[in-house]
C-alpha positions in Angstrom: -13.2 -166.1 -56.8 -13.3 -169.7 -56.8 -15.5 -172.2 -55.2 -15.7 -176.1 -55.7 -13.2 -175.7 -58.6 -14.8 -172.9 -60.7 -13.0 -169.6 -60.8 -14.0 -166.0 -62.2 -11.1 -164.3 -64.4 -12.0 -161.0 -65.0 -10.6 -158.0 -66.9 -10.3 -155.8 -65.7 -9.9 -157.0 -62.2 -12.8 -157.2 -60.0 -12.8 -155.7 -56.4 -15.3 -157.5 -54.0 -17.1 -158.9 -57.2 -17.4 -155.5 -58.7 -15.5 -154.6 -61.9 -15.0 -151.2 -62.9 -14.2 -149.8 -66.6 -14.3 -146.7 -68.6 -16.9 -146.7 -71.4 -15.6 -147.7 -74.8 -13.2 -150.3 -73.1 -13.5 -154.2 -73.5 -14.5 -156.0 -70.6 -14.0 -160.0 -70.3 -15.4 -162.3 -68.0 -14.1 -166.0 -67.8 -15.6 -169.0 -65.9 -13.3 -171.6 -66.0 -14.5 -174.9 -64.5 -12.1 -177.4 -65.7 -12.4 -179.8 -62.8 -16.0 -180.6 -62.7 -17.4 -183.7 -64.5 -19.2 -184.0 -66.7 -18.1 -181.0 -68.2 -21.0 -178.1 -67.2 -22.7 -175.8 -70.0 -22.1 -172.3 -68.7 -25.1 -169.7 -69.0 -24.5 -165.9 -68.5 -27.5 -163.7 -67.4 -27.6 -160.0 -67.4 -29.8 -158.3 -64.9 -31.6 -161.9 -64.0 -32.3 -162.6 -67.8 -30.7 -165.1 -70.2 -27.9 -163.2 -71.8 -25.2 -165.8 -73.2 -23.8 -169.5 -73.2 -20.1 -170.1 -72.9 -17.2 -170.0 -70.7 -16.5 -166.3 -72.3 -18.1 -163.4 -71.9 -16.8 -160.4 -73.9 -18.2 -156.8 -73.7 -16.8 -154.7 -76.6 -16.7 -150.9 -76.3 -18.5 -151.1 -73.0 -21.8 -148.7 -72.9 -24.7 -147.5 -70.6 -26.7 -150.3 -71.7 -24.1 -153.1 -70.5 -23.7 -151.6 -66.9 -25.6 -154.1 -64.5 -25.2 -157.5 -63.1 -23.8 -160.7 -64.7 -24.0 -164.1 -63.4 
């Protein structure tokens, strides 16, 4: 998805904003916001709670605890 120069890359690829993966595999979310000035600080949330800072979010060995909504 992209909006105003921001693009979200995912692995595996998303379908209508939903990423599906088998448990014990890795999931990668990356937000590219290179055309925004000044360069933003990117914050990820998990189920509405602060989770991590940075342009890339890597979830290794996906488990039941990782299932939810990431923004």
